[in-house]
Backbone as XML, in Angstrom:
<?xml version="1.0"?>
<chain id="A" units="angstrom">
  <residue number="1" name="UNK">
    <atom name="N" x="-55.581" y="32.581" z="4.941"/>
    <atom name="CA" x="-55.509" y="33.983" z="5.266"/>
    <atom name="C" x="-54.180" y="34.252" z="5.958"/>
  </residue>
  <residue number="2" name="UNK">
    <atom name="N" x="-53.596" y="35.387" z="5.651"/>
    <atom name="CA" x="-52.310" y="35.753" z="6.223"/>
    <atom name="C" x="-52.465" y="36.172" z="7.684"/>
  </residue>
  <residue number="3" name="UNK">
    <atom name="N" x="-51.418" y="35.958" z="8.458"/>
    <atom name="CA" x="-51.443" y="36.285" z="9.879"/>
    <atom name="C" x="-51.598" y="37.788" z="10.094"/>
  </residue>
  <residue number="4" name="UNK">
    <atom name="N" x="-50.978" y="38.591" z="9.239"/>
    <atom name="CA" x="-51.089" y="40.046" z="9.389"/>
    <atom name="C" x="-52.531" y="40.510" z="9.211"/>
  </residue>
  <residue number="5" name="UNK">
    <atom name="N" x="-53.289" y="39.840" z="8.369"/>
    <atom name="CA" x="-54.703" y="40.169" z="8.185"/>
    <atom name="C" x="-55.515" y="39.745" z="9.405"/>
  </residue>
  <residue number="6" name="UNK">
    <atom name="N" x="-55.135" y="38.645" z="10.019"/>
    <atom name="CA" x="-55.859" y="38.152" z="11.187"/>
    <atom name="C" x="-55.686" y="39.073" z="12.387"/>
  </residue>
  <residue number="7" name="UNK">
    <atom name="N" x="-54.500" y="39.659" z="12.545"/>
    <atom name="CA" x="-54.237" y="40.514" z="13.698"/>
    <atom name="C" x="-55.107" y="41.764" z="13.690"/>
  </residue>
  <residue number="8" name="UNK">
    <atom name="N" x="-55.604" y="42.160" z="12.530"/>
    <atom name="CA" x="-56.400" y="43.374" z="12.423"/>
    <atom name="C" x="-57.874" y="43.139" z="12.716"/>
  </residue>
  <residue number="9" name="UNK">
    <atom name="N" x="-58.280" y="41.904" z="12.871"/>
    <atom name="CA" x="-59.684" y="41.584" z="13.120"/>
    <atom name="C" x="-59.978" y="41.586" z="14.615"/>
  </residue>
  <residue number="10" name="UNK">
    <atom name="N" x="-61.255" y="41.707" z="14.945"/>
    <atom name="CA" x="-61.659" y="41.675" z="16.349"/>
    <atom name="C" x="-61.720" y="40.225" z="16.831"/>
  </residue>
  <residue number="11" name="UNK">
    <atom name="N" x="-61.801" y="40.061" z="18.135"/>
    <atom name="CA" x="-61.832" y="38.715" z="18.713"/>
    <atom name="C" x="-63.095" y="37.978" z="18.286"/>
  </residue>
  <residue number="12" name="UNK">
    <atom name="N" x="-64.216" y="38.693" z="18.213"/>
    <atom name="CA" x="-65.466" y="38.042" z="17.811"/>
    <atom name="C" x="-65.379" y="37.516" z="16.384"/>
  </residue>
  <residue number="13" name="UNK">
    <atom name="N" x="-64.775" y="38.296" z="15.491"/>
    <atom name="CA" x="-64.604" y="37.841" z="14.112"/>
    <atom name="C" x="-63.683" y="36.624" z="14.053"/>
  </residue>
  <residue number="14" name="UNK">
    <atom name="N" x="-62.624" y="36.666" z="14.852"/>
    <atom name="CA" x="-61.683" y="35.549" z="14.870"/>
    <atom name="C" x="-62.334" y="34.282" z="15.413"/>
  </residue>
  <residue number="15" name="UNK">
    <atom name="N" x="-63.148" y="34.426" z="16.452"/>
    <atom name="CA" x="-63.827" y="33.255" z="17.011"/>
    <atom name="C" x="-64.832" y="32.678" z="16.017"/>
  </residue>
  <residue number="16" name="UNK">
    <atom name="N" x="-65.481" y="33.546" z="15.252"/>
    <atom name="CA" x="-66.410" y="33.077" z="14.220"/>
    <atom name="C" x="-65.649" y="32.307" z="13.136"/>
  </residue>
  <residue number="17" name="UNK">
    <atom name="N" x="-64.504" y="32.861" z="12.723"/>
    <atom name="CA" x="-63.681" y="32.180" z="11.723"/>
    <atom name="C" x="-63.183" y="30.843" z="12.252"/>
  </residue>
  <residue number="18" name="UNK">
    <atom name="N" x="-62.807" y="30.814" z="13.528"/>
    <atom name="CA" x="-62.315" y="29.587" z="14.142"/>
    <atom name="C" x="-63.387" y="28.505" z="14.117"/>
  </residue>
  <residue number="19" name="UNK">
    <atom name="N" x="-64.613" y="28.880" z="14.424"/>
    <atom name="CA" x="-65.716" y="27.915" z="14.391"/>
    <atom name="C" x="-65.938" y="27.391" z="12.975"/>
  </residue>
  <residue number="20" name="UNK">
    <atom name="N" x="-65.829" y="28.276" z="11.987"/>
    <atom name="CA" x="-65.987" y="27.853" z="10.593"/>
    <atom name="C" x="-64.868" y="26.893" z="10.180"/>
  </residue>
  <residue number="21" name="UNK">
    <atom name="N" x="-63.638" y="27.210" z="10.576"/>
    <atom name="CA" x="-62.513" y="26.334" z="10.244"/>
    <atom name="C" x="-62.665" y="24.963" z="10.895"/>
  </residue>
  <residue number="22" name="UNK">
    <atom name="N" x="-63.113" y="24.943" z="12.136"/>
    <atom name="CA" x="-63.288" y="23.657" z="12.824"/>
    <atom name="C" x="-64.395" y="22.829" z="12.185"/>
  </residue>
  <residue number="23" name="UNK">
    <atom name="N" x="-65.466" y="23.486" z="11.750"/>
    <atom name="CA" x="-66.541" y="22.768" z="11.065"/>
    <atom name="C" x="-66.041" y="22.218" z="9.730"/>
  </residue>
  <residue number="24" name="UNK">
    <atom name="N" x="-65.235" y="23.015" z="9.042"/>
    <atom name="CA" x="-64.673" y="22.558" z="7.771"/>
    <atom name="C" x="-63.726" y="21.377" z="7.989"/>
  </residue>
  <residue number="25" name="UNK">
    <atom name="N" x="-62.923" y="21.434" z="9.042"/>
    <atom name="CA" x="-62.014" y="20.333" z="9.352"/>
    <atom name="C" x="-62.797" y="19.061" z="9.657"/>
  </residue>
  <residue number="26" name="UNK">
    <atom name="N" x="-63.877" y="19.190" z="10.407"/>
    <atom name="CA" x="-64.721" y="18.037" z="10.708"/>
    <atom name="C" x="-65.262" y="17.428" z="9.419"/>
  </residue>
  <residue number="27" name="UNK">
    <atom name="N" x="-65.740" y="18.286" z="8.532"/>
    <atom name="CA" x="-66.285" y="17.818" z="7.258"/>
    <atom name="C" x="-65.214" y="17.119" z="6.417"/>
  </residue>
  <residue number="28" name="UNK">
    <atom name="N" x="-64.029" y="17.709" z="6.371"/>
    <atom name="CA" x="-62.947" y="17.111" z="5.587"/>
    <atom name="C" x="-62.524" y="15.763" z="6.160"/>
  </residue>
  <residue number="29" name="UNK">
    <atom name="N" x="-62.450" y="15.663" z="7.471"/>
    <atom name="CA" x="-62.077" y="14.383" z="8.089"/>
    <atom name="C" x="-63.129" y="13.316" z="7.819"/>
  </residue>
  <residue number="30" name="UNK">
    <atom name="N" x="-64.380" y="13.726" z="7.865"/>
    <atom name="CA" x="-65.461" y="12.780" z="7.592"/>
    <atom name="C" x="-65.388" y="12.287" z="6.147"/>
  </residue>
  <residue number="31" name="UNK">
    <atom name="N" x="-65.172" y="13.203" z="5.218"/>
    <atom name="CA" x="-65.045" y="12.823" z="3.808"/>
    <atom name="C" x="-63.827" y="11.935" z="3.587"/>
  </residue>
  <residue number="32" name="UNK">
    <atom name="N" x="-62.749" y="12.229" z="4.298"/>
    <atom name="CA" x="-61.543" y="11.420" z="4.151"/>
    <atom name="C" x="-61.772" y="9.999" z="4.669"/>
  </residue>
  <residue number="33" name="UNK">
    <atom name="N" x="-62.513" y="9.877" z="5.751"/>
    <atom name="CA" x="-62.775" y="8.558" z="6.323"/>
    <atom name="C" x="-63.652" y="7.717" z="5.406"/>
  </residue>
  <residue number="34" name="UNK">
    <atom name="N" x="-64.530" y="8.374" z="4.665"/>
    <atom name="CA" x="-65.410" y="7.645" z="3.742"/>
    <atom name="C" x="-64.832" y="7.579" z="2.332"/>
  </residue>
  <residue number="35" name="UNK">
    <atom name="N" x="-63.592" y="7.991" z="2.186"/>
    <atom name="CA" x="-62.858" y="7.950" z="0.911"/>
    <atom name="C" x="-63.509" y="8.807" z="-0.177"/>
  </residue>
  <residue number="36" name="UNK">
    <atom name="N" x="-64.123" y="9.919" z="0.229"/>
    <atom name="CA" x="-64.726" y="10.829" z="-0.740"/>
    <atom name="C" x="-63.861" y="12.062" z="-0.985"/>
  </residue>
  <residue number="37" name="UNK">
    <atom name="N" x="-62.796" y="12.211" z="-0.230"/>
    <atom name="CA" x="-61.937" y="13.389" z="-0.339"/>
    <atom name="C" x="-60.785" y="13.082" z="-1.285"/>
  </residue>
  <residue number="38" name="UNK">
    <atom name="N" x="-60.705" y="13.870" z="-2.355"/>
    <atom name="CA" x="-59.635" y="13.667" z="-3.327"/>
    <atom name="C" x="-58.366" y="14.436" z="-2.951"/>
  </residue>
  <residue number="39" name="UNK">
    <atom name="N" x="-58.533" y="15.603" z="-2.372"/>
    <atom name="CA" x="-57.390" y="16.450" z="-2.041"/>
    <atom name="C" x="-57.160" y="16.424" z="-0.523"/>
  </residue>
  <residue number="40" name="UNK">
    <atom name="N" x="-56.416" y="15.444" z="-0.091"/>
    <atom name="CA" x="-56.193" y="15.215" z="1.335"/>
    <atom name="C" x="-55.378" y="16.345" z="1.965"/>
  </residue>
  <residue number="41" name="UNK">
    <atom name="N" x="-54.591" y="17.048" z="1.185"/>
    <atom name="CA" x="-53.757" y="18.121" z="1.725"/>
    <atom name="C" x="-54.586" y="19.275" z="2.280"/>
  </residue>
  <residue number="42" name="UNK">
    <atom name="N" x="-55.849" y="19.350" z="1.934"/>
    <atom name="CA" x="-56.703" y="20.419" z="2.453"/>
    <atom name="C" x="-56.863" y="20.314" z="3.968"/>
  </residue>
  <residue number="43" name="UNK">
    <atom name="N" x="-56.770" y="19.104" z="4.500"/>
    <atom name="CA" x="-56.860" y="18.919" z="5.951"/>
    <atom name="C" x="-55.718" y="19.667" z="6.634"/>
  </residue>
  <residue number="44" name="UNK">
    <atom name="N" x="-54.513" y="19.530" z="6.104"/>
    <atom name="CA" x="-53.361" y="20.219" z="6.685"/>
    <atom name="C" x="-53.496" y="21.736" z="6.568"/>
  </residue>
  <residue number="45" name="UNK">
    <atom name="N" x="-54.034" y="22.210" z="5.449"/>
    <atom name="CA" x="-54.204" y="23.646" z="5.266"/>
    <atom name="C" x="-55.197" y="24.227" z="6.274"/>
  </residue>
  <residue number="46" name="UNK">
    <atom name="N" x="-56.268" y="23.503" z="6.523"/>
    <atom name="CA" x="-57.270" y="23.976" z="7.480"/>
    <atom name="C" x="-56.699" y="23.945" z="8.895"/>
  </residue>
  <residue number="47" name="UNK">
    <atom name="N" x="-55.899" y="22.927" z="9.213"/>
    <atom name="CA" x="-55.262" y="22.868" z="10.533"/>
    <atom name="C" x="-54.351" y="24.072" z="10.747"/>
  </residue>
  <residue number="48" name="UNK">
    <atom name="N" x="-53.621" y="24.460" z="9.716"/>
    <atom name="CA" x="-52.738" y="25.620" z="9.819"/>
    <atom name="C" x="-53.537" y="26.907" z="9.975"/>
  </residue>
  <residue number="49" name="UNK">
    <atom name="N" x="-54.677" y="27.003" z="9.291"/>
    <atom name="CA" x="-55.544" y="28.171" z="9.454"/>
    <atom name="C" x="-56.074" y="28.263" z="10.879"/>
  </residue>
  <residue number="50" name="UNK">
    <atom name="N" x="-56.426" y="27.118" z="11.448"/>
    <atom name="CA" x="-56.895" y="27.085" z="12.838"/>
    <atom name="C" x="-55.778" y="27.557" z="13.771"/>
  </residue>
  <residue number="51" name="UNK">
    <atom name="N" x="-54.569" y="27.091" z="13.541"/>
    <atom name="CA" x="-53.435" y="27.482" z="14.386"/>
    <atom name="C" x="-53.162" y="28.981" z="14.276"/>
  </residue>
  <residue number="52" name="UNK">
    <atom name="N" x="-53.220" y="29.527" z="13.063"/>
    <atom name="CA" x="-53.010" y="30.963" z="12.881"/>
    <atom name="C" x="-54.073" y="31.771" z="13.623"/>
  </residue>
  <residue number="53" name="UNK">
    <atom name="N" x="-55.306" y="31.326" z="13.517"/>
    <atom name="CA" x="-56.409" y="32.035" z="14.163"/>
    <atom name="C" x="-56.263" y="31.993" z="15.680"/>
  </residue>
  <residue number="54" name="UNK">
    <atom name="N" x="-55.930" y="30.831" z="16.224"/>
    <atom name="CA" x="-55.738" y="30.713" z="17.670"/>
    <atom name="C" x="-54.566" y="31.569" z="18.148"/>
  </residue>
  <residue number="55" name="UNK">
    <atom name="N" x="-53.511" y="31.635" z="17.354"/>
    <atom name="CA" x="-52.360" y="32.459" z="17.705"/>
    <atom name="C" x="-52.753" y="33.930" z="17.754"/>
  </residue>
  <residue number="56" name="UNK">
    <atom name="N" x="-53.533" y="34.376" z="16.783"/>
    <atom name="CA" x="-53.979" y="35.771" z="16.759"/>
    <atom name="C" x="-54.872" y="36.078" z="17.960"/>
  </residue>
  <residue number="57" name="UNK">
    <atom name="N" x="-55.771" y="35.169" z="18.294"/>
    <atom name="CA" x="-56.651" y="35.365" z="19.449"/>
    <atom name="C" x="-55.831" y="35.454" z="20.732"/>
  </residue>
  <residue number="58" name="UNK">
    <atom name="N" x="-54.881" y="34.551" z="20.900"/>
    <atom name="CA" x="-54.054" y="34.546" z="22.114"/>
    <atom name="C" x="-53.186" y="35.794" z="22.213"/>
  </residue>
  <residue number="59" name="UNK">
    <atom name="N" x="-52.677" y="36.268" z="21.089"/>
    <atom name="CA" x="-51.854" y="37.472" z="21.110"/>
    <atom name="C" x="-52.688" y="38.690" z="21.512"/>
  </residue>
  <residue number="60" name="UNK">
    <atom name="N" x="-53.893" y="38.792" z="20.985"/>
    <atom name="CA" x="-54.765" y="39.912" z="21.345"/>
    <atom name="C" x="-55.115" y="39.848" z="22.826"/>
  </residue>
  <residue number="61" name="UNK">
    <atom name="N" x="-55.432" y="38.655" z="23.317"/>
    <atom name="CA" x="-55.749" y="38.498" z="24.742"/>
    <atom name="C" x="-54.556" y="38.854" z="25.622"/>
  </residue>
  <residue number="62" name="UNK">
    <atom name="N" x="-53.370" y="38.452" z="25.209"/>
    <atom name="CA" x="-52.161" y="38.741" z="25.976"/>
    <atom name="C" x="-51.891" y="40.244" z="26.012"/>
  </residue>
  <residue number="63" name="UNK">
    <atom name="N" x="-52.086" y="40.912" z="24.881"/>
    <atom name="CA" x="-51.846" y="42.353" z="24.821"/>
    <atom name="C" x="-52.825" y="43.111" z="25.711"/>
  </residue>
  <residue number="64" name="UNK">
    <atom name="N" x="-54.073" y="42.710" z="25.721"/>
    <atom name="CA" x="-55.059" y="43.406" z="26.553"/>
    <atom name="C" x="-54.801" y="43.158" z="28.036"/>
  </residue>
  <residue number="65" name="UNK">
    <atom name="N" x="-54.376" y="41.951" z="28.385"/>
    <atom name="CA" x="-54.098" y="41.676" z="29.798"/>
    <atom name="C" x="-52.845" y="42.414" z="30.261"/>
  </residue>
  <residue number="66" name="UNK">
    <atom name="N" x="-51.859" y="42.581" z="29.395"/>
    <atom name="CA" x="-50.658" y="43.331" z="29.759"/>
    <atom name="C" x="-50.975" y="44.806" z="29.938"/>
  </residue>
  <residue number="67" name="UNK">
    <atom name="N" x="-51.855" y="45.335" z="29.109"/>
    <atom name="CA" x="-52.222" y="46.741" z="29.238"/>
    <atom name="C" x="-52.964" y="46.985" z="30.542"/>
  </residue>
  <residue number="68" name="UNK">
    <atom name="N" x="-53.754" y="46.024" z="30.968"/>
    <atom name="CA" x="-54.477" y="46.169" z="32.220"/>
    <atom name="C" x="-53.546" y="45.989" z="33.415"/>
  </residue>
  <residue number="69" name="UNK">
    <atom name="N" x="-52.545" y="45.147" z="33.280"/>
    <atom name="CA" x="-51.642" y="44.860" z="34.392"/>
    <atom name="C" x="-50.599" y="45.955" z="34.582"/>
  </residue>
  <residue number="70" name="UNK">
    <atom name="N" x="-50.143" y="46.566" z="33.501"/>
    <atom name="CA" x="-49.102" y="47.587" z="33.592"/>
    <atom name="C" x="-49.737" y="48.961" z="33.754"/>
  </residue>
  <residue number="71" name="UNK">
    <atom name="N" x="-49.474" y="49.626" z="34.875"/>
    <atom name="CA" x="-50.008" y="50.976" z="35.044"/>
    <atom name="C" x="-49.256" y="51.963" z="34.159"/>
  </residue>
  <residue number="72" name="UNK">
    <atom name="N" x="-49.867" y="53.076" z="33.871"/>
    <atom name="CA" x="-49.232" y="54.087" z="33.034"/>
    <atom name="C" x="-48.154" y="54.811" z="33.822"/>
  </residue>
  <residue number="73" name="UNK">
    <atom name="N" x="-47.368" y="55.628" z="33.147"/>
    <atom name="CA" x="-46.279" y="56.359" z="33.802"/>
    <atom name="C" x="-46.821" y="57.336" z="34.840"/>
  </residue>
  <residue number="74" name="UNK">
    <atom name="N" x="-47.959" y="57.948" z="34.548"/>
    <atom name="CA" x="-48.519" y="58.925" z="35.479"/>
    <atom name="C" x="-48.903" y="58.274" z="36.804"/>
  </residue>
  <residue number="75" name="UNK">
    <atom name="N" x="-49.474" y="57.106" z="36.761"/>
    <atom name="CA" x="-49.856" y="56.442" z="38.008"/>
    <atom name="C" x="-48.624" y="55.963" z="38.763"/>
  </residue>
  <residue number="76" name="UNK">
    <atom name="N" x="-47.569" y="55.595" z="38.045"/>
    <atom name="CA" x="-46.328" y="55.200" z="38.716"/>
    <atom name="C" x="-45.715" y="56.395" z="39.446"/>
  </residue>
  <residue number="77" name="UNK">
    <atom name="N" x="-45.718" y="57.573" z="38.795"/>
    <atom name="CA" x="-45.153" y="58.768" z="39.419"/>
    <atom name="C" x="-45.952" y="59.152" z="40.655"/>
  </residue>
  <residue number="78" name="UNK">
    <atom name="N" x="-47.257" y="59.050" z="40.556"/>
    <atom name="CA" x="-48.105" y="59.389" z="41.702"/>
    <atom name="C" x="-47.849" y="58.428" z="42.856"/>
  </residue>
  <residue number="79" name="UNK">
    <atom name="N" x="-47.643" y="57.176" z="42.563"/>
    <atom name="CA" x="-47.377" y="56.186" z="43.604"/>
    <atom name="C" x="-46.032" y="56.450" z="44.266"/>
  </residue>
  <residue number="80" name="UNK">
    <atom name="N" x="-45.027" y="56.866" z="43.491"/>
    <atom name="CA" x="-43.708" y="57.161" z="44.061"/>
    <atom name="C" x="-43.772" y="58.373" z="44.977"/>
  </residue>
  <residue number="81" name="UNK">
    <atom name="N" x="-44.509" y="59.399" z="44.571"/>
    <atom name="CA" x="-44.609" y="60.608" z="45.383"/>
    <atom name="C" x="-45.266" y="60.312" z="46.722"/>
  </residue>
  <residue number="82" name="UNK">
    <atom name="N" x="-46.304" y="59.514" z="46.706"/>
    <atom name="CA" x="-46.990" y="59.209" z="47.962"/>
    <atom name="C" x="-46.138" y="58.314" z="48.848"/>
  </residue>
  <residue number="83" name="UNK">
    <atom name="N" x="-45.387" y="57.406" z="48.276"/>
    <atom name="CA" x="-44.574" y="56.508" z="49.104"/>
    <atom name="C" x="-43.382" y="57.239" z="49.714"/>
  </residue>
  <residue number="84" name="UNK">
    <atom name="N" x="-42.832" y="58.250" z="49.028"/>
    <atom name="CA" x="-41.705" y="59.005" z="49.570"/>
    <atom name="C" x="-42.147" y="59.940" z="50.685"/>
  </residue>
  <residue number="85" name="UNK">
    <atom name="N" x="-43.340" y="60.446" z="50.599"/>
    <atom name="CA" x="-43.819" y="61.408" z="51.574"/>
    <atom name="C" x="-44.309" y="60.776" z="52.859"/>
  </residue>
  <residue number="86" name="UNK">
    <atom name="N" x="-44.451" y="59.492" z="52.892"/>
    <atom name="CA" x="-44.972" y="58.819" z="54.079"/>
    <atom name="C" x="-43.880" y="58.687" z="55.136"/>
  </residue>
  <residue number="87" name="UNK">
    <atom name="N" x="-44.288" y="58.815" z="56.380"/>
    <atom name="CA" x="-43.358" y="58.665" z="57.499"/>
    <atom name="C" x="-43.627" y="57.326" z="58.149"/>
  </residue>
  <residue number="88" name="UNK">
    <atom name="N" x="-42.535" y="56.590" z="58.380"/>
    <atom name="CA" x="-42.686" y="55.262" z="58.979"/>
    <atom name="C" x="-42.499" y="55.311" z="60.453"/>
  </residue>
</chain>
């Protein structure tokens, strides 16, 4: 799945996909260890899918935390007005 498609999904959907990818990776590794896996490159593809999903989750989390940490312009203006009017 493309990264641009992942960014549009919710965190719950991404976490569900991540769990599916990890289960698939476990299955592929098990098959590889028992010499039942013919297409070994699938392990690398699933690892990359996991990395893309984790990157999308972290980016969404970072964006939400930045929005909570940064006050809006209106609250900044209100804070400046009150600090200028105070007498020390």
